[in-house]
C-alpha positions in Angstrom: 84.6 126.7 99.0 83.4 123.1 97.9 85.4 123.6 94.8 88.8 124.8 96.7 88.1 121.4 99.1 87.7 119.2 95.9 90.6 120.6 94.3 92.8 120.1 97.3 91.5 116.5 97.6 92.3 115.8 94.2 95.9 116.7 94.3 96.5 115.0 97.2 95.1 112.0 95.2 97.3 112.7 92.5 100.3 112.8 94.7 99.3 109.6 96.6 99.0 107.7 93.2 102.7 109.5 92.4 104.1 107.9 95.5 102.1 104.6 95.3 103.8 104.4 91.7 107.3 105.0 93.0 107.5 108.5 91.1 108.7 111.7 93.0 105.9 113.7 93.8 105.7 116.4 91.7 103.8 119.7 92.1 100.2 119.7 90.8 100.1 122.2 88.3 97.0 121.7 85.7 93.3 121.6 86.1 91.1 120.7 83.3 87.5 122.6 83.6 84.6 120.1 83.5 83.3 120.0 79.9 85.7 122.7 79.3 83.6 125.5 81.4 85.7 127.5 83.1 83.8 130.1 86.0 84.8 133.0 87.6 85.1 131.0 90.9 87.2 128.5 89.6 89.5 130.7 87.9 89.8 132.4 91.6 90.3 129.1 93.1 93.1 127.8 90.6 94.9 131.5 91.0 95.2 130.7 94.8 96.2 127.1 94.3 98.9 128.2 91.7 96.9 125.9 89.1 97.0 126.3 85.0 93.5 125.4 83.2 94.4 123.4 80.2 91.9 123.0 77.4 92.4 121.1 74.1 92.6 122.0 70.8 92.1 118.2 69.6 88.9 116.7 70.7 86.9 113.3 69.6 84.0 113.2 71.8 84.8 109.8 73.0 82.3 109.4 75.6 79.7 109.6 73.0 81.5 108.4 69.9 82.8 104.8 70.7 84.3 104.0 67.5 88.0 103.1 68.2 89.3 103.5 64.7 87.5 106.8 64.1 88.7 108.3 67.5 92.5 107.3 66.5 92.3 108.6 63.2 90.5 111.8 63.6 92.7 113.0 66.4 95.6 111.6 64.5 94.5 113.9 61.2 93.5 116.8 63.5 96.6 117.1 65.7 99.5 119.3 64.6 102.8 120.2 66.5 101.8 121.7 69.9 98.1 120.5 69.9 96.5 119.6 73.2 94.6 116.4 72.8 92.0 115.0 74.9 91.3 111.2 75.2 89.4 109.8 78.3 91.2 107.1 80.3 90.1 103.3 79.3 89.2 101.0 82.2 88.3 97.6 82.2 84.6 97.5 81.0 84.4 101.8 80.7 85.6 103.1 77.6 87.6 100.2 76.3 87.3 101.4 73.1 89.7 104.6 73.8 92.2 102.1 74.7 92.0 101.3 71.1 91.7 104.8 69.7 95.1 105.9 71.7 96.9 103.1 70.1 95.6 104.2 66.4 96.0 107.9 67.4 100.0 106.9 68.2 100.2 105.4 64.9 98.9 108.1 63.1 101.2 110.3 65.2 104.3 108.3 64.5 103.6 108.4 60.8 103.5 112.4 60.5 106.4 112.4 62.7 104.9 114.1 65.6 105.8 113.2 69.1 103.4 112.9 71.8 104.5 114.6 75.2 103.0 115.4 78.5 101.3 118.9 79.1 104.4 121.3 80.1 107.1 119.7 78.0 
């Protein structure tokens, strides 16, 4: 029950952000189980909410590894067509190395002729 409430609150926040950014409000379709650990309860809640759990196949452990060049190069070399890449959102004063890692990742993908897209594209 707590998870269901939390998922609904998160979906409402996402829709509010879409609205604040002037974007059309899209149905929230995706979920990522925390730490990649999907439980039976989560699965039931996701089914009721019409959400799909999305896992990644390319990850550089950016919360622990704080080397932007390593993160960008590792992800860029490991990614393949159709890969789901996970990199955490940088903020000022928090995981700032992820921004530089993301910039390097995009360069690597471009060099390899790969184009990043959103999940579902």
